[in-house]
C-alpha positions as CSV (number, residue, x, y, z in Angstrom):
1,M,-74.4,34.0,20.8
2,R,-71.3,35.5,22.3
3,L,-70.4,32.2,24.0
4,K,-70.9,30.3,20.7
5,R,-68.6,32.7,18.9
6,Q,-66.0,32.3,21.6
7,H,-66.4,28.5,21.4
8,K,-65.9,28.6,17.6
9,G,-62.8,30.7,18.0
10,I,-61.3,28.3,20.5
11,V,-62.0,25.4,18.2
12,F,-60.5,27.2,15.3
13,L,-57.3,28.0,17.3
14,F,-57.1,24.4,18.5
15,L,-57.3,23.2,14.8
16,I,-54.5,25.6,13.8
17,A,-52.4,24.3,16.7
18,A,-53.1,20.7,15.8
19,I,-52.2,21.4,12.1
20,L,-48.9,23.1,13.2
21,L,-48.1,20.2,15.5
22,A,-48.7,17.7,12.8
23,L,-46.5,19.6,10.3
24,A,-43.7,19.8,12.9
25,I,-43.9,16.1,13.6
26,S,-43.9,15.4,9.9
27,F,-40.9,17.7,9.3
28,Y,-39.1,16.0,12.2
29,V,-39.8,12.5,10.8
30,Y,-38.6,13.6,7.4
31,L,-35.4,14.9,8.8
32,R,-34.9,11.7,10.8
33,A,-35.6,9.7,7.7
34,D,-33.0,11.6,5.8
35,S,-30.5,12.3,8.6
36,V,-27.5,10.6,7.0
37,R,-28.0,11.8,3.5
38,G,-29.1,15.2,4.7
39,K,-25.9,15.7,6.6
40,L,-23.9,14.6,3.6
41,K,-25.3,17.6,1.7
42,T,-23.5,20.0,4.1
43,D,-20.5,17.7,4.9
44,P,-19.7,15.0,2.3
45,I,-17.3,13.2,4.6
46,I,-18.6,10.3,6.7
47,K,-17.1,10.7,10.2
48,S,-17.7,7.7,12.4
49,L,-16.2,6.0,15.5
50,I,-16.0,2.2,15.1
51,L,-15.5,0.2,18.3
52,L,-14.8,-3.5,18.7
53,E,-15.7,-4.6,22.2
54,D,-15.3,-7.7,24.4
55,N,-16.8,-8.1,27.8
56,G,-17.3,-4.4,28.4
57,K,-13.8,-3.5,27.2
58,V,-12.7,-1.8,24.0
59,I,-10.3,-4.0,22.0
60,L,-10.1,-1.7,19.0
61,S,-11.0,2.0,18.4
62,D,-11.0,3.4,14.9
63,V,-12.1,6.8,13.5
64,F,-13.5,6.0,10.1
65,L,-13.4,8.8,7.5
66,A,-14.9,8.1,4.1
67,Y,-15.8,10.1,0.9
68,A,-18.2,8.1,-1.2
69,E,-17.6,10.2,-4.3
70,S,-14.0,9.2,-4.5
71,G,-14.4,5.8,-3.0
72,K,-11.5,6.6,-0.7
73,G,-11.3,6.5,3.1
74,A,-9.0,6.5,6.1
75,L,-8.9,4.6,9.4
76,V,-7.3,6.3,12.3
77,T,-6.5,3.8,15.2
78,V,-6.7,5.2,18.7
79,P,-4.6,2.9,20.9
80,E,-6.4,1.9,24.1
81,N,-3.5,3.2,26.2
82,T,-3.6,6.7,24.8
83,G,-2.9,8.9,27.8
84,G,-4.2,12.3,28.7
85,I,-6.1,14.3,31.3
86,Y,-9.6,13.3,30.5
87,S,-12.3,15.7,31.7
88,S,-14.9,13.0,31.9
89,L,-12.8,11.2,34.5
90,G,-11.1,14.2,36.1
91,R,-7.7,12.5,36.1
92,V,-4.8,11.3,34.0
93,D,-5.5,7.8,32.6
94,R,-5.8,5.5,29.6
95,I,-8.5,6.5,27.2
96,D,-10.2,3.1,27.4
97,A,-10.9,3.8,31.1
98,V,-13.3,6.5,29.8
99,F,-15.3,3.9,28.0
100,E,-15.3,1.4,30.9
101,E,-16.4,4.0,33.5
102,K,-18.5,6.6,31.5
103,G,-19.7,4.8,28.4
104,V,-19.6,5.3,24.7
105,A,-20.9,8.9,24.5
106,A,-18.1,10.2,26.8
107,Y,-15.6,8.1,25.0
108,K,-16.6,9.6,21.7
109,S,-16.4,13.1,23.2
110,E,-12.8,12.5,24.3
111,I,-11.7,11.2,20.9
112,E,-13.3,14.2,19.3
113,K,-11.1,16.4,21.4
114,L,-8.1,14.3,20.6
115,I,-8.5,14.6,16.8
116,D,-10.3,18.0,16.8
117,M,-13.2,16.7,14.8
118,D,-16.9,16.0,15.5
119,L,-17.9,12.4,14.9
120,A,-21.5,12.1,13.8
121,Y,-21.9,8.4,14.2
122,T,-20.9,5.5,16.5
123,I,-20.8,1.9,15.4
124,E,-20.2,-0.7,18.1
125,I,-19.5,-4.4,17.4
126,E,-19.3,-7.0,20.2
127,L,-16.7,-9.7,19.5
128,K,-19.4,-12.4,19.5
129,D,-21.3,-10.4,16.9
130,F,-18.1,-9.9,14.9
131,E,-17.8,-13.7,14.7
132,R,-21.4,-14.0,13.5
133,L,-20.8,-11.4,10.8
134,A,-17.8,-13.4,9.6
135,D,-20.1,-16.4,9.3
136,L,-22.9,-14.5,7.5
137,L,-20.4,-13.1,5.0
138,G,-18.7,-16.4,4.2
139,G,-15.5,-15.8,6.2
140,L,-13.0,-13.0,6.4
141,G,-9.7,-13.1,4.5
142,V,-6.5,-12.2,6.3
143,F,-2.8,-13.1,5.9
144,I,-1.1,-14.9,8.8
145,P,2.7,-14.9,8.4
146,Q,3.5,-17.7,10.9
147,P,1.3,-20.6,12.1
148,V,0.0,-20.2,15.7
149,D,0.0,-23.1,18.2
150,A,-0.3,-21.8,21.7
151,R,-2.4,-21.9,24.9
152,G,-3.9,-18.9,26.6
153,P,-3.8,-18.1,30.3
154,G,-7.2,-19.8,30.8
155,G,-6.2,-23.0,29.0
156,E,-7.8,-22.0,25.7
157,I,-6.0,-23.5,22.7
158,W,-5.0,-21.1,19.9
159,L,-4.5,-22.9,16.5
160,L,-4.2,-20.9,13.3
161,P,-2.6,-21.9,10.0
162,S,-0.2,-19.6,8.1
163,G,-0.7,-17.9,4.7
164,A,-3.8,-16.3,3.1
165,V,-6.7,-17.8,5.0
166,N,-10.5,-17.3,5.3
167,L,-11.5,-17.2,9.0
168,F,-14.9,-18.1,10.5
169,G,-16.4,-18.0,14.0
170,D,-14.1,-19.6,16.5
171,K,-11.0,-18.9,14.3
172,V,-12.0,-15.3,14.2
173,H,-12.2,-15.2,18.0
174,S,-8.7,-16.9,18.2
175,Y,-7.2,-14.5,15.8
176,M,-8.6,-11.4,17.5
177,T,-7.7,-12.5,21.1
178,Y,-4.5,-14.5,21.1
179,E,-1.4,-12.9,22.5
180,L,1.9,-14.6,22.5
181,E,4.4,-14.3,25.3
182,D,6.5,-11.1,25.2
183,E,4.4,-9.9,22.2
184,D,4.0,-6.1,22.0
185,E,0.4,-4.8,22.5
186,S,0.7,-3.0,19.1
187,V,1.1,-6.3,17.3
188,A,-2.2,-7.6,18.7
189,R,-3.8,-4.3,17.7
190,E,-2.5,-4.6,14.1
191,R,-4.2,-8.1,13.9
192,R,-7.6,-6.6,15.1
193,Q,-7.2,-3.8,12.6
194,S,-6.6,-6.2,9.8
195,M,-9.8,-8.1,10.7
196,L,-11.8,-4.8,10.8
197,V,-10.5,-4.0,7.3
198,A,-11.4,-7.5,6.2
199,L,-14.9,-7.1,7.6
200,L,-15.4,-3.8,5.8
201,A,-14.1,-5.3,2.5
202,A,-16.5,-8.3,2.9
203,L,-19.5,-6.0,3.5
204,R,-18.6,-4.2,0.3
205,K,-18.2,-7.5,-1.7
206,N,-21.5,-8.8,-0.4
207,N,-23.5,-5.6,-0.4
208,A,-26.2,-7.0,-2.7
209,M,-26.9,-9.9,-0.3
210,L,-26.5,-7.5,2.7
211,F,-29.3,-5.2,1.7
212,R,-31.9,-7.8,0.7
213,R,-34.9,-7.3,2.9
214,D,-34.8,-10.8,4.4
215,N,-31.1,-10.5,5.3
216,F,-30.6,-7.0,6.5
217,K,-32.3,-7.6,9.8
218,D,-29.8,-10.4,10.7
219,F,-26.9,-8.2,9.7
220,S,-28.0,-5.0,11.4
221,A,-28.6,-7.0,14.7
222,C,-24.8,-7.5,14.9
223,F,-24.2,-3.7,15.2
224,K,-25.1,-1.2,17.8
225,S,-25.3,2.5,16.6
226,N,-26.6,5.9,17.6
227,L,-28.9,5.7,14.6
228,N,-32.2,4.0,14.1
229,Q,-32.3,1.0,11.8
230,K,-33.3,2.9,8.7
231,D,-30.6,5.6,9.1
232,F,-28.0,2.9,10.0
233,G,-28.9,1.1,6.7
234,E,-28.2,4.4,4.8
235,L,-24.9,4.8,6.6
236,L,-23.9,1.2,5.9
237,E,-24.9,1.5,2.3
238,I,-22.5,4.5,1.9
239,I,-19.7,2.6,3.8
240,T,-20.0,-0.3,1.4
241,R,-19.1,2.0,-1.5
242,I,-15.6,2.5,-0.2
243,D,-12.8,0.7,-1.9
244,Y,-10.9,-0.8,1.0
245,E,-7.7,-1.3,-1.0
246,R,-7.5,2.5,-1.1
247,V,-8.1,3.1,2.6
248,T,-5.2,4.8,4.4
249,Q,-4.5,3.3,7.8
250,L,-3.1,5.7,10.3
251,E,-2.6,5.6,14.1
252,V,-2.2,7.9,17.0
253,T,1.6,7.9,17.7
254,G,3.6,9.2,20.6
255,L,5.9,8.3,23.4
256,N,5.2,5.7,26.1
257,Q,5.6,6.9,29.7
258,S,4.9,5.0,33.0
259,V,2.3,6.8,35.2
260,D,1.1,5.2,38.4
261,G,2.1,1.8,37.2
262,K,0.4,2.2,33.8
263,V,2.1,2.6,30.5
264,L,0.5,5.5,28.8
265,L,1.0,6.7,25.2
266,Y,1.3,10.4,25.1
267,P,0.6,11.8,21.5
268,F,3.4,13.7,19.9
269,R,3.5,17.5,20.2
270,N,0.7,17.5,22.9
271,G,-1.7,16.0,20.3
272,D,-1.2,18.6,17.6
273,F,0.4,16.1,15.3
274,I,-2.5,13.7,15.2
275,K,-4.9,16.6,14.6
276,E,-2.8,17.6,11.6
277,V,-2.6,14.0,10.3
278,V,-6.4,13.8,10.5
279,R,-6.9,17.1,8.6
280,R,-4.5,15.9,5.9
281,A,-6.3,12.5,5.7
282,V,-9.6,14.3,5.0
283,S,-8.0,16.4,2.3
284,S,-6.4,13.3,0.7
285,I,-9.7,11.3,0.5
286,I,-11.5,14.3,-1.1
287,A,-8.8,14.8,-3.7
288,A,-10.0,11.9,-5.9
289,S,-8.1,13.0,-9.0
290,D,-4.8,13.6,-7.2
291,S,-2.7,10.7,-8.3
292,S,0.0,11.6,-5.8
293,N,-2.3,10.3,-3.0
294,D,-3.0,6.9,-4.7
295,R,-0.1,5.1,-3.1
296,A,2.2,5.5,-0.1
297,Y,5.6,6.7,-1.1
298,V,8.6,4.8,0.3
299,L,11.3,6.7,2.2
300,E,14.8,6.3,3.7
301,I,15.4,8.6,6.6
302,Q,19.0,9.6,7.4
303,N,20.0,11.4,10.6
304,G,22.5,14.1,9.7
305,T,22.6,15.5,13.2
306,K,24.1,14.5,16.6
307,V,20.6,14.1,18.1
308,Q,20.2,10.5,19.0
309,G,17.0,8.8,17.9
310,L,15.9,11.7,15.6
311,A,15.6,9.5,12.6
312,R,13.6,6.8,14.5
313,N,11.2,9.3,15.9
314,T,10.7,10.9,12.5
315,Q,9.9,7.5,11.1
316,I,7.1,7.1,13.6
317,L,5.8,10.6,12.7
318,L,5.8,10.0,9.0
319,Q,4.3,6.5,9.2
320,G,1.5,8.0,11.3
321,A,0.9,10.4,8.3
322,G,0.7,7.6,5.8
323,F,4.2,7.5,4.4
324,E,6.1,4.2,4.3
325,V,9.6,4.2,5.8
326,L,11.8,1.4,4.5
327,N,15.0,2.2,6.4
328,V,16.5,4.6,8.9
329,S,20.2,5.2,9.2
330,N,22.9,7.8,9.9
331,A,23.9,10.1,7.1
332,S,27.5,10.4,5.9
333,S,28.0,13.3,8.3
334,N,26.3,14.5,11.5
335,E,26.9,18.1,10.6
336,Y,24.1,18.7,8.1
337,E,22.8,22.3,8.7
338,R,19.8,22.0,6.3
339,T,17.3,19.2,6.0
340,E,17.2,17.8,2.5
341,I,14.8,15.7,0.4
342,V,16.4,13.8,-2.4
343,D,13.8,12.9,-5.1
344,L,14.9,9.5,-6.7
345,I,11.9,9.1,-9.0
346,G,11.4,12.5,-10.5
347,N,8.0,13.1,-9.0
348,H,8.1,16.8,-8.0
349,D,4.5,16.9,-6.7
350,A,5.0,14.0,-4.4
351,A,8.3,15.3,-3.2
352,K,6.7,18.7,-2.5
353,A,3.9,17.0,-0.6
354,L,6.5,15.5,1.7
355,G,8.3,18.8,1.9
356,D,5.1,20.7,2.8
357,F,4.3,18.2,5.6
358,I,7.6,19.0,7.4
359,K,8.0,22.5,5.9
360,C,11.1,21.6,4.0
361,S,11.7,23.5,0.7
362,N,15.3,22.1,0.1
363,I,14.4,19.4,-2.5
364,T,17.0,18.0,-4.9
365,E,16.4,15.6,-7.8
366,A,18.8,12.7,-8.1
367,R,20.5,12.2,-11.5
368,V,18.5,9.9,-13.7
369,A,20.6,7.1,-15.2
370,A,21.2,7.2,-18.9
371,E,19.8,4.6,-21.2
372,G,21.8,1.4,-20.9
373,E,23.7,2.6,-17.9
374,N,24.0,-0.2,-15.2
375,V,22.9,1.5,-12.0
376,E,21.3,-0.2,-9.0
377,T,17.7,0.8,-8.6
378,P,16.9,2.0,-5.0
379,N,14.1,0.4,-3.1
380,F,12.7,3.8,-2.0
381,D,11.3,6.9,-3.7
382,F,12.9,9.6,-1.5
383,I,15.7,10.1,0.9
384,L,15.1,12.4,3.8
385,I,18.3,13.7,5.4
386,L,17.6,15.4,8.7
387,G,19.6,18.6,9.5
388,R,20.0,20.9,12.4
389,D,17.1,23.0,11.2
390,F,14.6,20.1,12.0
391,D,13.0,20.2,15.4
392,G,11.5,16.7,15.2
393,R,8.4,18.0,13.4
394,Y,9.2,21.0,11.3
395,V,12.1,22.5,9.5
396,H,12.9,26.0,10.8
397,A,14.9,27.8,8.1
398,K,15.6,31.0,10.1
399,S,17.0,29.0,13.0
400,A,19.4,27.2,10.7
401,E,20.5,30.5,9.1
402,S,21.2,32.0,12.5
403,K,23.2,28.9,13.5
404,Q,25.2,29.2,10.4
405,E,25.9,32.9,11.2
406,D,27.0,32.0,14.7
């Protein structure tokens, strides 16, 4: 009798363990099935790394940030030659060397350190699959300013028309890979970036066709992700809500230096600048109702100091932050003590946003022309005059005051 009771007790404990295991498995499956939407409940920003690859090499890296509620997003390009001491390699090198030697997980980890942000998702697209996507979507629209008629080093022929064109298969490959003699690497990267934006816009335009059950398998086969197919479908559905005419395009900026025969791009201010740019980009896409973020404001930068190249470097910094710089020049004097922002359009909020970015509170508003007065309208919204209190990133009011006292 005692043995029977013990046997029943063991069976009872086994049943309880089996039930608990089944519940745990069910809970895990539920969380996996809702992994993308579940994460959005705690963090509403989609944070992904999108990679375009060709023969084991990265040809474009973009951090994609999106907020479905506002329909706004940002793409932050990480140049392949971004230099640094990468722990995954144990040496100084280009960041694309991490991908080639250590794979996508290590590459993502190094980019996360660079921008100080965790990236939940990776999306990889091989060039051949990118071409297939272009065909499935009915072509990708880009603008080519000049016709291309050239030959590659391997004898391949590059022929592309000029103007607004719709590119398919082989033409997509040509557009993504051609490099003209003496062409800067950044120009080729801009072309690839324009194609990525065109792809994302085409996915949005064709989302009804994309998510039909008989089509999605063909589309999803062109992507590689760290998600299962169901979760990736949820991620792609959210991505297709973004209005790609409202996506801010940014880039890691810095200074080129030659190291061991390689030209490496060292980010400004030891990487602090791009971290701040990314934080501001997130704030911008969340602020759906903030009209000051709906367009890029156009600046002229004037160097009011004796520091050579200050205006040009500031142009790179502000363009990396989403501002458009139409012109750089020398100010009427190189003895400006205080940095000044001249507001030409009477938009105090936008002028203050620029001032906050460089910590400049010296904002003046230009005189508005009287009705009927014949005054030439400037092509820019603000004039930024750099003074001695500007260190290349921030205005330091106290240092300027101390210099004046000296």
